[in-house]
BADRENFI-503742 format. One record per atom (N, C-alpha, C): atom name; x, y, z; residue in three letters; residue number from 1; chain. Coordinates in steps of 0.001 Angstrom, whole numbers, plus 500000, padded with zeros to 6 digits. Layout:
N
   atome     east    north       up   residu   num   chaine
      CA        X        Y        Z      ALA   NUM        A
...
***
This chain:
168
   atome     east    north       up   residu   num   chaine
       N   254699   876505   549078      PRO     1        A
      CA   255348   876411   550389      PRO     1        A
       C   256858   876648   550281      PRO     1        A
       N   257434   877056   551387      ILE     2        A
      CA   258873   877275   551483      ILE     2        A
       C   259452   876165   552351      ILE     2        A
       N   260556   875566   551884      HIS     3        A
      CA   261213   874484   552614      HIS     3        A
       C   262640   874903   552945      HIS     3        A
       N   263106   874517   554127      ILE     4        A
      CA   264502   874709   554513      ILE     4        A
       C   265128   873322   554599      ILE     4        A
       N   266205   873120   553860      TRP     5        A
      CA   266886   871837   553804      TRP     5        A
       C   268195   871914   554577      TRP     5        A
       N   268421   870943   555470      ASN     6        A
      CA   269684   870840   556194      ASN     6        A
       C   270417   869616   555652      ASN     6        A
       N   271390   869823   554774      PRO     7        A
      CA   272055   868677   554147      PRO     7        A
       C   272897   867848   555109      PRO     7        A
       N   273358   868422   556216      SER     8        A
      CA   274201   867661   557143      SER     8        A
       C   273418   866574   557871      SER     8        A
       N   272139   866794   558125      VAL     9        A
      CA   271308   865764   558774      VAL     9        A
       C   270267   865199   557811      VAL     9        A
       N   270291   865683   556570      ARG    10        A
      CA   269403   865210   555505      ARG    10        A
       C   267928   865316   555896      ARG    10        A
       N   267565   866460   556469      LYS    11        A
      CA   266170   866717   556847      LYS    11        A
       C   265760   868085   556339      LYS    11        A
       N   264449   868246   556148      PHE    12        A
      CA   263942   869553   555759      PHE    12        A
       C   262753   869919   556621      PHE    12        A
       N   262504   871197   556667      ARG    13        A
      CA   261357   871726   557400      ARG    13        A
       C   260527   872548   556430      ARG    13        A
       N   259227   872308   556448      THR    14        A
      CA   258310   873116   555655      THR    14        A
       C   257816   874249   556535      THR    14        A
       N   258007   875473   556071      LEU    15        A
      CA   257595   876629   556864      LEU    15        A
       C   256082   876791   556812      LEU    15        A
       N   255503   877303   557887      PRO    16        A
      CA   254054   877569   557860      PRO    16        A
       C   253741   878661   556838      PRO    16        A
       N   252502   878696   556395      MET    17        A
      CA   252085   879740   555459      MET    17        A
       C   252194   881093   556159      MET    17        A
       N   252610   882084   555405      SER    18        A
      CA   252719   883417   555985      SER    18        A
       C   251338   884059   556054      SER    18        A
       N   251285   885176   556722      THR    19        A
      CA   250017   885897   556824      THR    19        A
       C   249625   886517   555500      THR    19        A
       N   250562   886604   554563      ASN    20        A
      CA   250307   887209   553253      ASN    20        A
       C   250162   886179   552143      ASN    20        A
       N   249761   884970   552445      HIS    21        A
      CA   249752   883937   551414      HIS    21        A
       C   248713   884175   550314      HIS    21        A
       N   247732   885031   550531      ASN    22        A
      CA   246735   885327   549495      ASN    22        A
       C   247041   886599   548706      ASN    22        A
       N   248106   887288   549057      VAL    23        A
      CA   248452   888546   548395      VAL    23        A
       C   249122   888248   547054      VAL    23        A
       N   248672   888939   546003      LYS    24        A
      CA   249324   888796   544695      LYS    24        A
       C   250488   889778   544640      LYS    24        A
       N   251654   889266   544276      PHE    25        A
      CA   252832   890117   544253      PHE    25        A
       C   253539   890023   542912      PHE    25        A
       N   254281   891073   542607      ARG    26        A
      CA   255008   891161   541350      ARG    26        A
       C   256324   890408   541416      ARG    26        A
       N   257066   890605   542467      TYR    27        A
      CA   258261   889814   542672      TYR    27        A
       C   258566   889694   544154      TYR    27        A
       N   259452   888765   544433      ILE    28        A
      CA   259738   888396   545811      ILE    28        A
       C   261240   888138   545949      ILE    28        A
       N   261750   888380   547134      ALA    29        A
      CA   263129   887995   547453      ALA    29        A
       C   263088   887243   548775      ALA    29        A
       N   263765   886128   548826      LEU    30        A
      CA   263868   885326   550044      LEU    30        A
       C   265333   885217   550427      LEU    30        A
       N   265604   885395   551711      GLN    31        A
      CA   266957   885201   552201      GLN    31        A
       C   266894   884443   553516      GLN    31        A
       N   267902   883608   553725      PHE    32        A
      CA   267953   882770   554915      PHE    32        A
       C   269331   882893   555533      PHE    32        A
       N   269371   882966   556864      GLY    33        A
      CA   270655   882998   557541      GLY    33        A
       C   270503   882996   559048      GLY    33        A
       N   271642   882962   559709      PHE    34        A
      CA   271687   882930   561167      PHE    34        A
       C   271921   884335   561704      PHE    34        A
       N   271189   884681   562760      HIS    35        A
      CA   271397   885962   563437      HIS    35        A
       C   272033   885667   564792      HIS    35        A
       N   273347   885918   564943      PRO    36        A
      CA   274021   885585   566196      PRO    36        A
       C   273533   886398   567385      PRO    36        A
       N   273055   887608   567158      GLY    37        A
      CA   272585   888455   568256      GLY    37        A
       C   271356   887916   568961      GLY    37        A
       N   270528   887175   568241      VAL    38        A
      CA   269315   886604   568839      VAL    38        A
       C   269365   885079   568846      VAL    38        A
       N   270499   884507   568403      ASN    39        A
      CA   270712   883063   568383      ASN    39        A
       C   269559   882324   567695      ASN    39        A
       N   269244   882752   566484      ASP    40        A
      CA   268104   882175   565767      ASP    40        A
       C   268359   882232   564264      ASP    40        A
       N   267816   881267   563571      TYR    41        A
      CA   267827   881294   562107      TYR    41        A
       C   266604   882051   561630      TYR    41        A
       N   266796   882873   560597      LYS    42        A
      CA   265716   883728   560102      LYS    42        A
       C   265561   883572   558594      LYS    42        A
       N   264325   883746   558135      VAL    43        A
      CA   264024   883894   556716      VAL    43        A
       C   263433   885287   556553      VAL    43        A
       N   264006   886071   555655      VAL    44        A
      CA   263477   887402   555352      VAL    44        A
       C   262814   887313   553985      VAL    44        A
       N   261552   887682   553941      ARG    45        A
      CA   260773   887629   552696      ARG    45        A
       C   260328   889046   552362      ARG    45        A
       N   260747   889531   551195      MET    46        A
      CA   260368   890871   550745      MET    46        A
       C   259480   890738   549520      MET    46        A
       N   258373   891465   549541      LEU    47        A
      CA   257382   891380   548471      LEU    47        A
       C   257115   892747   547872      LEU    47        A
       N   256894   892758   546583      CYS    48        A
      CA   256384   893947   545913      CYS    48        A
       C   254967   893592   545477      CYS    48        A
       N   253990   894216   546110      VAL    49        A
      CA   252586   893862   545908      VAL    49        A
       C   252094   894419   544574      VAL    49        A
       N   251391   893567   543820      HIS    50        A
      CA   250889   893904   542480      HIS    50        A
       C   249998   895138   542470      HIS    50        A
       N   249035   895168   543368      LYS    51        A
      CA   247950   896145   543317      LYS    51        A
       C   248426   897596   543294      LYS    51        A
       N   249243   897971   544239      ASP    52        A
      CA   249622   899383   544354      ASP    52        A
       C   251132   899599   544452      ASP    52        A
       N   251905   898587   544025      ASN    53        A
      CA   253358   898684   544061      ASN    53        A
       C   253879   898863   545489      ASN    53        A
       N   253107   898403   546461      ALA    54        A
      CA   253486   898529   547869      ALA    54        A
       C   254595   897535   548207      ALA    54        A
       N   255328   897856   549233      PHE    55        A
      CA   256445   897044   549693      PHE    55        A
       C   256055   896376   551003      PHE    55        A
       N   256360   895095   551148      ALA    56        A
      CA   256057   894375   552384      ALA    56        A
       C   257252   893505   552762      ALA    56        A
       N   257514   893414   554052      VAL    57        A
      CA   258584   892562   554568      VAL    57        A
       C   258023   891737   555710      VAL    57        A
       N   258354   890454   555695      GLU    58        A
      CA   258008   889600   556828      GLU    58        A
       C   259212   888736   557174      GLU    58        A
       N   259284   888366   558452      VAL    59        A
      CA   260427   887618   558958      VAL    59        A
       C   259918   886344   559617      VAL    59        A
       N   260525   885227   559222      TYR    60        A
      CA   260229   883939   559845      TYR    60        A
       C   261331   883635   560847      TYR    60        A
       N   260941   883162   562030      SER    61        A
      CA   261883   882758   563065      SER    61        A
       C   261822   881242   563215      SER    61        A
       N   262961   880584   563098      LEU    62        A
      CA   262995   879134   563257      LEU    62        A
       C   262662   878731   564688      LEU    62        A
       N   263070   879536   565670      SER    63        A
      CA   262832   879177   567076      SER    63        A
       C   261357   879238   567461      SER    63        A
       N   260595   880151   566862      THR    64        A
      CA   259162   880240   567179      THR    64        A
       C   258289   879599   566107      THR    64        A
       N   258899   879210   564988      ASP    65        A
      CA   258187   878611   563854      ASP    65        A
       C   257010   879481   563417      ASP    65        A
       N   257281   880790   563298      SER    66        A
      CA   256194   881698   562913      SER    66        A
       C   256736   882871   562098      SER    66        A
       N   255823   883493   561335      TRP    67        A
      CA   256111   884684   560544      TRP    67        A
       C   255658   885925   561303      TRP    67        A
       N   256369   887020   561094      LYS    68        A
      CA   255970   888304   561665      LYS    68        A
       C   256078   889368   560578      LYS    68        A
       N   255013   890142   560404      MET    69        A
      CA   255015   891228   559427      MET    69        A
       C   255755   892424   560018      MET    69        A
       N   256645   893018   559249      VAL    70        A
      CA   257348   894231   559668      VAL    70        A
       C   256463   895405   559282      VAL    70        A
       N   256016   896138   560274      GLU    71        A
      CA   255020   897190   560046      GLU    71        A
       C   255615   898508   559564      GLU    71        A
       N   256790   898865   560058      GLU    72        A
      CA   257352   900180   559732      GLU    72        A
       C   258430   900075   558664      GLU    72        A
       N   258260   900890   557604      HIS    73        A
      CA   259249   900974   556530      HIS    73        A
       C   259695   902422   556389      HIS    73        A
       N   260958   902642   556069      PRO    74        A
      CA   261393   904021   555829      PRO    74        A
       C   260749   904581   554562      PRO    74        A
       N   260579   905881   554517      LEU    75        A
      CA   259943   906528   553366      LEU    75        A
       C   260723   906334   552071      LEU    75        A
       N   262037   906213   552153      TRP    76        A
      CA   262858   906065   550954      TRP    76        A
       C   262762   904679   550336      TRP    76        A
       N   262195   903720   551061      LEU    77        A
      CA   262154   902342   550573      LEU    77        A
       C   260910   902092   549739      LEU    77        A
       N   261104   901817   548479      LYS    78        A
      CA   260017   901529   547545      LYS    78        A
       C   260296   900185   546881      LYS    78        A
       N   259446   899802   545967      CYS    79        A
      CA   259656   898559   545218      CYS    79        A
       C   260646   898780   544085      CYS    79        A
       N   261814   899244   544439      THR    80        A
      CA   262847   899465   543433      THR    80        A
       C   264062   898591   543706      THR    80        A
       N   263937   897639   544606      TRP    81        A
      CA   265051   896748   544889      TRP    81        A
       C   265125   895688   543807      TRP    81        A
       N   266307   895183   543613      GLN    82        A
      CA   266542   894165   542594      GLN    82        A
       C   266481   892806   543277      GLN    82        A
       N   265460   892022   542931      ASN    83        A
      CA   265193   890798   543682      ASN    83        A
       C   266305   889765   543592      ASN    83        A
       N   267150   889814   542601      HIS    84        A
      CA   268216   888832   542475      HIS    84        A
       C   269565   889395   542913      HIS    84        A
       N   269569   890523   543567      ARG    85        A
      CA   270822   891172   543931      ARG    85        A
       C   270896   891397   545440      ARG    85        A
       N   271005   890333   546200      GLY    86        A
      CA   271061   890490   547640      GLY    86        A
       C   271913   889417   548290      GLY    86        A
       N   272192   889628   549577      THR    87        A
      CA   272913   888636   550353      THR    87        A
       C   272473   888754   551811      THR    87        A
       N   272735   887726   552590      PHE    88        A
      CA   272388   887698   554009      PHE    88        A
       C   273674   887420   554766      PHE    88        A
       N   274002   888289   555715      TYR    89        A
      CA   275233   888114   556466      TYR    89        A
       C   275049   888603   557897      TYR    89        A
       N   275393   887740   558848      ASN    90        A
      CA   275400   888113   560261      ASN    90        A
       C   274046   888642   560730      ASN    90        A
       N   272973   888046   560227      GLY    91        A
      CA   271633   888436   560650      GLY    91        A
       C   271031   889596   559888      GLY    91        A
       N   271749   890095   558879      VAL    92        A
      CA   271289   891267   558133      VAL    92        A
       C   271124   890907   556657      VAL    92        A
       N   269965   891276   556100      ALA    93        A
      CA   269712   891114   554666      ALA    93        A
       C   270132   892400   553968      ALA    93        A
       N   270882   892265   552889      TYR    94        A
      CA   271337   893408   552097      TYR    94        A
       C   270772   893289   550690      TYR    94        A
       N   270280   894397   550150      HIS    95        A
      CA   269751   894416   548786      HIS    95        A
       C   270160   895693   548084      HIS    95        A
       N   270332   895582   546785      ILE    96        A
      CA   270587   896746   545947      ILE    96        A
       C   269246   897349   545578      ILE    96        A
       N   269113   898650   545770      ILE    97        A
      CA   267879   899328   545362      ILE    97        A
       C   268229   900439   544376      ILE    97        A
       N   267340   900635   543431      GLU    98        A
      CA   267557   901624   542379      GLU    98        A
       C   266784   902888   542705      GLU    98        A
       N   267491   904004   542702      LYS    99        A
      CA   266878   905324   542923      LYS    99        A
       C   267396   906219   541814      LYS    99        A
       N   266936   905928   540627      PHE   100        A
      CA   267489   906515   539409      PHE   100        A
       C   267769   908004   539562      PHE   100        A
       N   268958   908453   539237      PRO   101        A
      CA   270065   907752   538591      PRO   101        A
       C   271049   907127   539586      PRO   101        A
       N   270715   907093   540851      LEU   102        A
      CA   271613   906559   541877      LEU   102        A
       C   271220   905146   542273      LEU   102        A
       N   272128   904502   543002      PHE   103        A
      CA   271867   903186   543559      PHE   103        A
       C   272228   903227   545035      PHE   103        A
       N   271503   902448   545822      SER   104        A
      CA   271763   902364   547256      SER   104        A
       C   271784   900905   547666      SER   104        A
       N   272304   900691   548847      ILE   105        A
      CA   272226   899381   549467      ILE   105        A
       C   271293   899520   550653      ILE   105        A
       N   270269   898687   550671      MET   106        A
      CA   269339   898641   551787      MET   106        A
       C   269791   897500   552689      MET   106        A
       N   269862   897757   553979      SER   107        A
      CA   270125   896668   554917      SER   107        A
       C   268923   896541   555844      SER   107        A
       N   268620   895309   556189      PHE   108        A
      CA   267517   895027   557097      PHE   108        A
       C   268014   894037   558132      PHE   108        A
       N   268086   894471   559390      ASP   109        A
      CA   268520   893619   560488      ASP   109        A
       C   267342   892751   560917      ASP   109        A
       N   267466   891439   560752      SER   110        A
      CA   266344   890540   561038      SER   110        A
       C   266092   890360   562532      SER   110        A
       N   266980   890836   563388      GLY   111        A
      CA   266758   890781   564829      GLY   111        A
       C   266051   892021   565340      GLY   111        A
       N   266592   893194   565018      SER   112        A
      CA   265996   894458   565476      SER   112        A
       C   264879   894937   564554      SER   112        A
       N   264814   894354   563344      GLU   113        A
      CA   263829   894728   562319      GLU   113        A
       C   263946   896203   561933      GLU   113        A
       N   265179   896667   561828      LYS   114        A
      CA   265468   898046   561432      LYS   114        A
       C   266132   898072   560056      LYS   114        A
       N   265792   899113   559296      PHE   115        A
      CA   266347   899333   557968      PHE   115        A
       C   267431   900403   558017      PHE   115        A
       N   268414   900287   557119      LYS   116        A
      CA   269425   901325   556912      LYS   116        A
       C   269660   901451   555414      LYS   116        A
       N   270196   902598   555022      GLU   117        A
      CA   270519   902819   553620      GLU   117        A
       C   271959   903293   553499      GLU   117        A
       N   272667   902749   552511      PHE   118        A
      CA   274032   903150   552195      PHE   118        A
       C   274063   903521   550717      PHE   118        A
       N   274409   904752   550407      ILE   119        A
      CA   274472   905201   549016      ILE   119        A
       C   275667   904531   548337      ILE   119        A
       N   275439   903979   547155      ALA   120        A
      CA   276512   903329   546398      ALA   120        A
       C   277464   904383   545828      ALA   120        A
       N   278678   903991   545496      PRO   121        A
      CA   279628   904946   544903      PRO   121        A
       C   279084   905561   543613      PRO   121        A
       N   279450   906811   543357      ASP   122        A
      CA   278976   907530   542166      ASP   122        A
       C   279356   906849   540860      ASP   122        A
       N   280440   906109   540851      ALA   123        A
      CA   280926   905484   539616      ALA   123        A
       C   279994   904391   539100      ALA   123        A
       N   279076   903934   539921      ILE   124        A
      CA   278176   902849   539522      ILE   124        A
       C   276994   903435   538762      ILE   124        A
       N   276797   902929   537542      SER   125        A
      CA   275747   903498   536697      SER   125        A
       C   274775   902475   536126      SER   125        A
       N   274977   901193   536409      CYS   126        A
      CA   274111   900167   535811      CYS   126        A
       C   273899   899028   536800      CYS   126        A
       N   272663   898812   537238      TRP   127        A
      CA   272385   897781   538243      TRP   127        A
       C   272590   896378   537707      TRP   127        A
       N   272452   896156   536405      SER   128        A
      CA   272543   894795   535871      SER   128        A
       C   273949   894218   535981      SER   128        A
       N   274938   895056   536244      ARG   129        A
      CA   276313   894571   536407      ARG   129        A
       C   276803   894728   537841      ARG   129        A
       N   275876   894918   538760      LEU   130        A
      CA   276216   895182   540155      LEU   130        A
       C   275770   894020   541036      LEU   130        A
       N   276665   893553   541887      TYR   131        A
      CA   276369   892444   542793      TYR   131        A
       C   276835   892825   544187      TYR   131        A
       N   276127   892319   545183      ILE   132        A
      CA   276539   892536   546570      ILE   132        A
       C   276902   891176   547151      ILE   132        A
       N   278069   891105   547786      GLU   133        A
      CA   278600   889840   548285      GLU   133        A
       C   279274   890061   549635      GLU   133        A
       N   279689   888958   550251      VAL   134        A
      CA   280488   889007   551475      VAL   134        A
       C   281880   888495   551125      VAL   134        A
       N   282892   889259   551495      TYR   135        A
      CA   284279   888862   551260      TYR   135        A
       C   285078   889193   552511      TYR   135        A
       N   285716   888182   553085      LYS   136        A
      CA   286510   888350   554310      LYS   136        A
       C   285715   889086   555388      LYS   136        A
       N   284501   888626   555618      ASP   137        A
      CA   283619   889166   556664      ASP   137        A
       C   283260   890627   556469      ASP   137        A
       N   283237   891089   555223      GLN   138        A
      CA   282826   892463   554933      GLN   138        A
       C   281865   892468   553745      GLN   138        A
       N   280919   893396   553788      ILE   139        A
      CA   279984   893565   552679      ILE   139        A
       C   280710   894293   551552      ILE   139        A
       N   280594   893759   550351      CYS   140        A
      CA   281291   894319   549195      CYS   140        A
       C   280341   894472   548017      CYS   140        A
       N   280630   895448   547187      LEU   141        A
      CA   279951   895608   545903      LEU   141        A
       C   280923   895211   544811      LEU   141        A
       N   280447   894394   543881      LEU   142        A
      CA   281222   894029   542701      LEU   142        A
       C   280540   894655   541508      LEU   142        A
       N   281282   895441   540756      TYR   143        A
      CA   280728   896128   539594      TYR   143        A
       C   281514   895697   538364      TYR   143        A
       N   280840   894977   537470      TYR   144        A
      CA   281476   894426   536278      TYR   144        A
       C   281451   895443   535150      TYR   144        A
       N   282615   895734   534613      LEU   145        A
      CA   282739   896655   533482      LEU   145        A
       C   283239   895871   532279      LEU   145        A
       N   282491   895918   531213      ARG   146        A
      CA   282929   895255   529977      ARG   146        A
       C   283823   896232   529216      ARG   146        A
       N   284985   895769   528862      LEU   147        A
      CA   285957   896608   528169      LEU   147        A
       C   285863   896357   526668      LEU   147        A
       N   285443   897366   525928      PHE   148        A
      CA   285211   897199   524496      PHE   148        A
       C   286438   897490   523638      PHE   148        A
       N   287376   898231   524136      HIS   149        A
      CA   288534   898605   523329      HIS   149        A
       C   289793   897895   523826      HIS   149        A
       N   289663   896599   524040      CYS   150        A
      CA   290795   895804   524500      CYS   150        A
       C   291283   894910   523368      CYS   150        A
       N   292510   894453   523512      GLU   151        A
      CA   293053   893545   522506      GLU   151        A
       C   292308   892216   522517      GLU   151        A
       N   291908   891766   523686      GLU   152        A
      CA   291180   890501   523792      GLU   152        A
       C   289688   890781   523848      GLU   152        A
       N   288960   890148   522942      GLU   153        A
      CA   287505   890313   522857      GLU   153        A
       C   286838   889830   524151      GLU   153        A
       N   285875   890592   524643      GLY   154        A
      CA   285071   890169   525790      GLY   154        A
       C   285759   890272   527132      GLY   154        A
       N   286855   890972   527204      MET   155        A
      CA   287556   891134   528470      MET   155        A
       C   286756   892036   529406      MET   155        A
       N   286797   891758   530695      SER   156        A
      CA   286049   892551   531668      SER   156        A
       C   286961   893018   532788      SER   156        A
       N   286504   894056   533455      GLN   157        A
      CA   287183   894574   534640      GLN   157        A
       C   286152   894572   535754      GLN   157        A
       N   286584   894286   536969      ILE   158        A
      CA   285684   894296   538116      ILE   158        A
       C   286159   895356   539098      ILE   158        A
       N   285261   896276   539428      GLU   159        A
      CA   285540   897221   540507      GLU   159        A
       C   285022   896588   541790      GLU   159        A
       N   285801   896688   542835      PHE   160        A
      CA   285519   896023   544103      PHE   160        A
       C   285433   897099   545184      PHE   160        A
       N   284247   897284   545766      TRP   161        A
      CA   284027   898310   546784      TRP   161        A
       C   283695   897619   548103      TRP   161        A
       N   284339   898046   549192      VAL   162        A
      CA   284136   897442   550510      VAL   162        A
       C   283436   898447   551420      VAL   162        A
       N   282393   897990   552107      LEU   163        A
      CA   281668   898841   553054      LEU   163        A
       C   282396   898813   554397      LEU   163        A
       N   282916   899974   554810      GLN   164        A
      CA   283614   900091   556084      GLN   164        A
       C   283092   901314   556813      GLN   164        A
       N   282606   901110   558019      GLU   165        A
      CA   282077   902200   558838      GLU   165        A
       C   281061   903040   558069      GLU   165        A
       N   280132   902356   557426      LYS   166        A
      CA   279007   902968   556698      LYS   166        A
       C   279430   903770   555468      LYS   166        A
       N   280653   903541   554966      ARG   167        A
      CA   281137   904232   553765      ARG   167        A
       C   281828   903232   552858      ARG   167        A
       N   281851   903529   551567      TRP   168        A
      CA   282534   902685   550575      TRP   168        A
       C   283960   903170   550402      TRP   168        A
***
């Protein structure tokens, strides 16, 4: 089961079982946040199904206390997203997806249930050092570069990319 904890009132809610509770999956990503456009809290659950590497998305609405399966997915969206590399901001779930040798950012609006794709900068070559975050109300990519020829052992550099008007 999935639980939502509200520390300010010290209460939790157990979410109902989803329609996919019997599906065997390889990995899952869960994100929770508020969508101001629909005035509702949402849980976005993304699954990579074991059997055929299929992709599934379902959205839980706190106001209706129910799950809804998202039926339409773009053709470019496969089970290549990194389950630990995502964030939820302003009603939208963002995830890094790998399209070797490129990387993209997938966005999913939990209100309109629409997907978008933003190609990552060409300089990014390794997903394991790539993170997506929110900084000053903007979606950002953080790319960690380990510097091997520095005077100080283990020194790193961080490239910081900001998404503005659908471009980095």
